[in-house]
C-alpha positions as CSV (number, residue, x, y, z in Angstrom):
1,M,-52.1,-23.6,40.6
2,T,-52.6,-27.3,39.9
3,R,-49.9,-29.7,40.7
4,R,-49.4,-30.5,37.0
5,A,-48.9,-26.9,36.3
6,L,-46.6,-26.2,39.1
7,V,-44.5,-29.0,37.7
8,L,-44.4,-27.7,34.1
9,L,-43.5,-24.3,35.4
10,T,-40.7,-25.7,37.5
11,L,-39.3,-27.6,34.7
12,A,-39.6,-24.4,32.3
13,A,-37.5,-22.5,34.6
14,L,-35.0,-25.3,35.1
15,L,-34.5,-25.5,31.3
16,T,-34.3,-21.7,31.0
17,G,-31.6,-21.8,33.5
18,L,-29.8,-24.7,31.9
19,G,-30.1,-23.0,28.4
20,A,-28.4,-19.8,29.9
21,A,-25.6,-21.9,31.6
22,L,-24.9,-23.6,28.4
23,S,-25.0,-20.7,26.4
24,A,-22.9,-18.4,28.3
25,P,-19.9,-20.4,28.3
26,S,-20.3,-20.9,24.5
27,A,-20.4,-17.0,24.0
28,A,-17.6,-16.8,26.1
29,R,-15.7,-19.3,24.3
30,A,-16.4,-17.5,20.8
31,Q,-15.3,-14.2,22.1
32,A,-12.1,-15.5,23.7
33,G,-11.0,-17.6,20.5
34,P,-8.4,-16.2,18.2
35,I,-8.8,-13.1,16.2
36,K,-8.2,-14.4,12.5
37,V,-6.5,-12.2,10.1
38,G,-6.4,-13.3,6.5
39,L,-3.3,-12.0,4.5
40,L,-3.2,-12.0,0.7
41,A,0.3,-11.9,-0.7
42,P,2.2,-13.1,-3.9
43,L,4.4,-15.7,-2.5
44,T,5.0,-17.6,-5.9
45,G,5.5,-15.8,-9.5
46,A,7.4,-12.7,-10.6
47,A,6.3,-10.7,-7.5
48,S,7.3,-13.2,-4.8
49,A,10.1,-11.0,-3.4
50,L,7.6,-8.2,-2.8
51,G,5.2,-10.9,-1.2
52,R,7.8,-12.2,1.1
53,D,8.3,-8.4,2.2
54,M,4.8,-8.1,2.9
55,V,4.5,-11.3,5.0
56,N,7.7,-10.4,7.0
57,G,6.6,-7.1,7.9
58,T,3.5,-8.4,9.1
59,E,4.9,-11.0,11.1
60,L,7.5,-8.8,12.6
61,Y,4.8,-6.5,14.3
62,L,2.6,-9.4,15.4
63,D,5.6,-11.1,16.9
64,E,6.6,-7.9,18.7
65,I,3.2,-8.2,20.7
66,G,3.5,-11.9,21.1
67,R,0.4,-12.1,18.6
68,Q,-2.1,-11.3,21.2
69,V,-4.2,-8.4,21.8
70,A,-7.1,-7.5,24.1
71,G,-6.8,-10.8,25.7
72,R,-7.3,-12.8,22.6
73,K,-4.6,-14.6,20.2
74,I,-4.0,-13.5,16.7
75,E,-4.1,-16.1,14.0
76,L,-2.6,-15.0,10.8
77,I,-3.7,-17.1,7.9
78,I,-1.8,-16.4,4.7
79,E,-2.8,-17.3,1.3
80,D,-0.7,-17.2,-1.9
81,T,-2.3,-15.0,-4.7
82,E,0.6,-15.9,-7.1
83,G,0.5,-12.3,-8.3
84,N,-2.7,-13.1,-10.0
85,T,-6.1,-11.3,-9.7
86,Q,-8.5,-14.2,-10.2
87,T,-6.4,-16.3,-7.8
88,A,-6.5,-13.5,-5.1
89,L,-10.2,-13.5,-5.5
90,T,-10.6,-17.2,-5.1
91,K,-8.4,-17.0,-2.0
92,A,-10.2,-14.2,-0.6
93,R,-13.3,-16.2,-0.9
94,K,-11.8,-19.1,0.9
95,L,-10.5,-17.1,3.7
96,V,-14.0,-15.5,4.5
97,D,-16.2,-18.6,3.7
98,Q,-14.0,-21.2,5.1
99,D,-11.6,-19.8,7.2
100,R,-14.1,-17.3,8.8
101,V,-11.6,-14.5,9.3
102,H,-12.5,-11.3,11.0
103,I,-10.6,-9.1,8.8
104,L,-9.1,-9.5,5.0
105,T,-5.7,-7.7,4.2
106,G,-3.2,-7.5,1.6
107,G,-3.2,-7.6,-2.3
108,L,-0.5,-6.2,-4.5
109,L,-2.4,-5.5,-7.9
110,A,-4.7,-2.7,-8.4
111,S,-6.8,-4.9,-10.5
112,T,-6.9,-7.2,-7.4
113,G,-8.1,-4.0,-5.4
114,Y,-10.9,-3.5,-7.8
115,A,-12.1,-7.1,-8.0
116,L,-12.3,-7.5,-4.2
117,H,-14.1,-4.2,-3.8
118,P,-17.7,-5.8,-4.5
119,F,-16.9,-9.0,-2.7
120,V,-16.0,-7.6,0.4
121,D,-19.0,-5.0,0.2
122,A,-21.1,-8.0,-0.3
123,Q,-19.8,-9.9,2.6
124,K,-19.6,-6.9,4.8
125,I,-15.7,-8.0,5.8
126,P,-13.7,-5.3,7.1
127,T,-10.7,-5.3,4.9
128,T,-7.5,-3.0,4.7
129,Y,-5.4,-2.3,1.5
130,P,-1.7,-1.7,2.5
131,V,-0.2,-2.0,-1.0
132,M,-2.8,-1.6,-3.6
133,S,-2.6,1.8,-4.6
134,S,-4.9,2.4,-7.7
135,D,-6.4,5.9,-7.3
136,D,-10.0,5.1,-7.8
137,L,-10.0,2.6,-4.9
138,T,-10.5,5.5,-2.7
139,Q,-11.6,8.2,-5.0
140,R,-14.7,7.7,-7.4
141,K,-15.3,3.9,-6.6
142,P,-14.7,3.6,-2.9
143,A,-15.8,0.5,-0.8
144,K,-17.5,1.1,2.4
145,W,-15.9,-1.8,4.0
146,V,-12.2,-1.3,2.7
147,V,-9.6,1.0,4.6
148,R,-6.2,1.7,2.7
149,T,-3.6,1.9,4.9
150,G,-0.9,2.5,2.3
151,W,-1.1,5.2,-0.4
152,N,-2.5,5.9,-3.8
153,S,-0.5,6.0,-7.1
154,S,-0.7,9.8,-7.6
155,Q,-0.4,10.8,-4.1
156,S,3.3,11.2,-4.0
157,M,3.4,12.2,-7.6
158,H,1.6,15.3,-7.1
159,V,4.5,16.3,-4.9
160,L,7.2,15.4,-7.1
161,G,6.0,17.1,-10.1
162,D,5.8,20.3,-8.0
163,W,9.0,19.9,-6.3
164,I,10.9,19.2,-9.6
165,Y,9.7,22.2,-11.2
166,K,10.5,24.6,-8.5
167,N,13.8,23.1,-7.4
168,T,15.5,22.0,-10.4
169,K,16.2,23.6,-14.2
170,Y,14.2,20.8,-15.9
171,R,11.4,22.3,-18.1
172,K,10.9,19.6,-20.7
173,I,10.5,16.0,-19.3
174,A,9.8,12.8,-21.1
175,T,8.1,10.1,-19.3
176,I,8.3,6.2,-19.8
177,G,6.3,4.1,-17.5
178,A,4.5,0.6,-17.2
179,D,1.4,0.4,-19.5
180,Y,-1.2,-0.4,-16.8
181,A,-3.1,1.6,-14.2
182,F,-0.1,2.3,-11.8
183,G,1.9,3.6,-14.5
184,W,-0.8,5.8,-16.0
185,E,-1.9,7.3,-12.6
186,S,1.7,7.7,-11.5
187,V,2.6,9.8,-14.9
188,G,-0.7,11.4,-14.3
189,G,0.1,12.9,-11.1
190,F,3.5,14.1,-12.0
191,Q,2.2,15.6,-15.4
192,K,-0.6,17.5,-13.5
193,T,1.4,19.4,-11.1
194,F,4.7,19.8,-13.2
195,E,2.6,21.4,-16.1
196,E,0.6,23.5,-13.9
197,N,3.7,25.1,-12.5
198,G,4.9,25.9,-16.4
199,G,6.7,22.6,-17.2
200,Q,6.1,20.5,-20.1
201,I,5.6,16.8,-20.7
202,I,6.9,16.4,-24.1
203,Q,6.7,12.6,-24.5
204,K,5.0,9.7,-23.2
205,I,6.2,6.1,-23.7
206,W,4.5,3.0,-22.3
207,A,6.3,-0.1,-22.0
208,P,4.4,-3.3,-21.5
209,L,4.5,-5.4,-18.2
210,N,6.4,-8.2,-20.0
211,T,9.1,-6.1,-21.2
212,N,12.5,-7.8,-21.0
213,D,14.5,-5.3,-23.4
214,F,13.9,-1.8,-23.0
215,S,16.1,-0.6,-25.8
216,P,13.3,0.1,-28.4
217,F,11.5,2.5,-26.1
218,L,14.9,4.1,-24.7
219,A,15.9,4.8,-28.4
220,Q,12.6,6.9,-28.6
221,V,13.7,9.3,-26.1
222,K,13.7,12.8,-27.4
223,R,17.1,14.4,-27.4
224,D,15.9,17.9,-26.0
225,A,14.5,16.2,-22.9
226,D,15.8,17.7,-19.8
227,A,15.0,14.7,-17.6
228,V,13.4,11.4,-18.1
229,F,10.6,10.4,-15.5
230,A,10.0,6.7,-15.1
231,V,7.7,4.3,-13.3
232,F,8.2,0.9,-12.8
233,F,8.5,-2.0,-10.0
234,G,10.3,-5.2,-9.0
235,K,12.1,-7.1,-12.1
236,L,10.9,-4.2,-14.4
237,A,12.8,-1.6,-12.3
238,L,16.0,-3.4,-12.2
239,Q,16.1,-4.0,-15.9
240,F,15.0,-0.5,-16.8
241,V,17.5,1.3,-14.7
242,K,20.3,-0.9,-15.6
243,Q,19.6,-0.7,-19.6
244,Y,19.0,3.1,-19.1
245,E,22.7,3.4,-18.2
246,D,23.7,0.7,-20.7
247,A,22.0,3.2,-23.5
248,G,24.2,6.1,-22.7
249,L,21.2,8.1,-21.3
250,K,22.1,8.5,-17.8
251,A,25.3,10.3,-18.8
252,R,23.3,13.0,-20.4
253,V,19.8,12.9,-19.2
254,P,19.2,12.8,-15.4
255,L,16.5,10.3,-14.3
256,L,13.5,10.8,-12.0
257,S,11.2,8.4,-11.0
258,N,8.2,7.2,-8.7
259,G,9.1,5.6,-5.6
260,T,8.9,1.9,-6.5
261,T,11.4,2.3,-9.2
262,V,14.1,2.7,-6.8
263,D,12.3,1.3,-3.5
264,E,14.5,-1.1,-1.2
265,S,13.0,-4.1,-2.6
266,V,15.2,-3.6,-5.7
267,L,17.8,-0.9,-4.8
268,P,20.4,-3.4,-3.0
269,Q,20.6,-5.4,-6.3
270,M,21.3,-2.1,-8.2
271,G,24.6,-0.5,-8.8
272,D,26.0,2.9,-9.4
273,E,23.6,3.0,-12.3
274,A,20.6,4.0,-9.9
275,L,23.0,6.9,-8.3
276,G,21.2,10.3,-8.5
277,T,18.0,9.1,-9.0
278,I,15.3,11.5,-7.6
279,S,12.0,10.0,-6.4
280,A,9.1,10.6,-4.1
281,L,7.3,8.2,-1.7
282,H,5.9,7.9,1.8
283,Y,8.8,5.8,3.0
284,S,12.4,5.4,2.8
285,A,14.3,2.9,4.8
286,A,17.0,5.8,5.6
287,L,14.3,7.9,7.5
288,D,15.9,9.3,10.3
289,N,13.6,9.0,13.2
290,P,13.7,6.6,16.1
291,V,10.8,4.5,15.3
292,N,12.2,3.8,11.9
293,Q,15.4,3.0,13.0
294,K,14.4,0.3,15.3
295,F,12.0,-0.8,12.8
296,A,14.6,-1.3,10.1
297,K,17.1,-2.9,12.5
298,A,14.5,-5.5,13.8
299,F,13.6,-6.1,10.0
300,E,16.9,-6.7,8.5
301,A,17.7,-8.9,11.5
302,K,14.6,-11.1,10.8
303,A,14.7,-10.9,6.8
304,G,18.4,-10.1,6.2
305,K,17.9,-7.1,4.3
306,V,16.7,-3.6,4.6
307,P,13.1,-2.9,4.7
308,S,11.3,-2.0,1.6
309,Y,8.0,0.0,1.3
310,Y,6.3,-3.2,1.1
311,A,7.7,-4.2,4.4
312,E,7.0,-0.8,6.0
313,T,3.4,-0.5,4.6
314,C,2.7,-4.1,5.8
315,Y,4.3,-3.7,9.4
316,T,2.4,-0.6,9.8
317,N,-0.8,-2.2,8.5
318,A,-0.5,-5.0,11.2
319,R,-0.2,-2.3,13.9
320,W,-3.0,-0.2,12.5
321,I,-5.5,-3.5,12.7
322,V,-4.0,-4.1,16.4
323,E,-4.8,-0.5,17.4
324,A,-8.3,-0.8,16.1
325,I,-8.9,-4.2,17.9
326,K,-7.9,-2.6,21.0
327,A,-10.3,0.3,20.4
328,V,-13.1,-2.2,20.4
329,G,-11.8,-4.1,23.4
330,G,-11.4,-7.1,21.3
331,K,-15.0,-7.5,20.0
332,V,-14.3,-7.7,16.3
333,E,-17.4,-9.9,15.8
334,D,-19.2,-6.4,15.8
335,R,-18.2,-5.6,12.2
336,E,-19.8,-2.0,12.0
337,T,-17.9,-1.0,15.0
338,F,-14.4,-2.6,14.2
339,L,-14.7,-0.9,10.9
340,A,-15.5,2.5,12.3
341,A,-12.4,1.8,14.6
342,L,-10.3,1.1,11.8
343,R,-11.1,4.5,10.1
344,K,-10.3,6.4,13.3
345,V,-6.9,5.2,13.9
346,D,-4.5,8.3,14.1
347,L,-1.0,7.7,15.1
348,K,2.2,9.8,14.9
349,D,4.8,7.1,15.5
350,F,4.8,4.9,12.6
351,P,8.3,4.3,10.8
352,R,6.9,6.5,8.0
353,G,5.8,9.4,10.4
354,P,2.1,10.3,11.2
355,V,-0.7,8.8,9.4
356,K,-4.5,9.5,9.5
357,I,-7.3,8.3,7.2
358,D,-9.5,11.0,5.3
359,A,-13.1,10.7,4.5
360,W,-12.7,8.5,1.5
361,G,-10.6,6.1,3.4
362,N,-7.2,7.0,2.1
363,P,-3.9,7.9,4.3
364,V,-3.0,11.5,4.8
365,Q,0.6,11.3,5.5
366,N,4.3,12.4,4.7
367,I,5.7,12.4,1.5
368,Y,9.4,12.3,1.1
369,I,11.5,13.5,-1.8
370,R,14.4,11.1,-2.0
371,K,17.9,10.8,-3.8
372,V,19.9,7.8,-4.2
373,E,23.2,8.2,-2.8
374,K,26.0,5.7,-1.6
375,V,26.4,5.9,2.1
376,S,29.1,3.5,3.7
377,G,29.3,1.5,0.7
378,K,25.6,0.8,0.2
379,L,22.9,2.6,-1.9
380,Q,20.2,4.4,0.1
381,N,17.1,6.8,-0.7
382,T,18.5,9.7,1.3
383,V,15.5,12.3,2.1
384,V,16.2,15.7,0.8
385,A,12.6,17.2,1.4
386,T,9.4,16.4,3.6
387,F,6.2,17.3,2.8
388,P,3.7,16.8,5.9
389,A,0.2,15.8,5.8
390,V,0.0,15.0,2.1
391,S,-3.7,14.3,1.0
392,Q,-4.4,12.0,-2.3
393,F,-6.0,15.2,-3.5
394,W,-2.6,17.4,-3.0
395,K,-3.9,21.0,-2.7
396,Y,-7.0,20.6,-4.8
397,N,-10.6,20.6,-3.6
398,P,-11.6,17.1,-3.2
399,E,-15.1,17.8,-4.9
400,E,-13.6,19.7,-7.7
401,F,-10.8,17.0,-8.1
402,L,-13.3,14.1,-8.3
403,K,-15.0,15.9,-11.1
404,M,-11.8,15.4,-13.3
405,P,-11.6,12.3,-15.1
406,L,-9.1,9.5,-13.7
407,Y,-5.6,9.7,-14.6
408,T,-5.3,7.2,-17.8
409,R,-3.1,6.4,-20.6
410,D,-4.2,9.4,-22.2
411,Y,-5.4,11.7,-19.6
412,P,-3.9,14.3,-19.0
413,P,-3.4,14.8,-22.6
414,C,0.0,15.3,-23.9
415,K,-0.3,18.7,-25.6
416,Y,3.3,19.3,-25.6
417,C,4.4,15.8,-27.4
């Protein structure tokens, strides 16, 4: 070997070693950098109170663990969606493209979930939906990169329709709900199981999302109805329940509802007009288990109010994400492995009870039948029955269930109207 060749060979070896020395610390620094979590929540607009519960629930869990996991800090980046789907999509792009988050989470409206589906699949960004509940997000139109940690609209309503027929004398029920996907799917789930048992939905009334005066709709309620089933949330729920009593209906027609109509996000602002309302959901602040009692106490200390379902589901969602990070040893940059870990979380000690994910990306979890009661001078959703390990498909065969149309404004048809 010539002197020149020897010099070149030695120089190449030095450069290779120098490159390795420089790149190793760089890789280590990247791995040791913060894990970025992007949270979409409505912090302004009509749904801002719900957004604050979402943020408070998320931050409560992260603070409990010192905002650190697997030797890495957690950086929570919050973006205000203003309760608007287009704004949420814009903010999601910002979180992924500019902030380089490792996981995307949050969102409120079902329309936002549908809008995010193609975006997160194209970006291949692990994403969790703790609140957005539209059925088809985990049924006929699932996204590979989305794991839902909350619920879907008809999941608890299948349970309620079945329970009401078997445990009350109500046989003819009128429904009234918000005129969009969440309302349609909630009514659809209740109607399916209630009518399969032998009951009759004798009326479907739909109120626009901008409704302030429910009197024209309440005047339509048929006098032969044994009960009324309602689906609202937030400000709409407050107005509806109060105006239901003002119209003189509460005294003669018992009120049933989906979970959000009397959720703890609105229940403390209600009066005796809410008493006796029977509903179903996967959470109640009154759940009598040690984990929920600890959570409820900590949340009230932080937020100055009892936790709503929005708070619990985002608290649980934050823990869900952290458990998946632990499972991959903090290596969230490996997106496929991180996504697989998100789908495998299966814990028994969430405030709401045990939760695991089905093959379609939706939780299998307890559903609680609840009744609004006054305890120590405060309204609460007392749990009167528990249905364990409820699937989004209830007791139906998933493949057969998915052959049916999505629950809509006109499906199931109102054959007894």
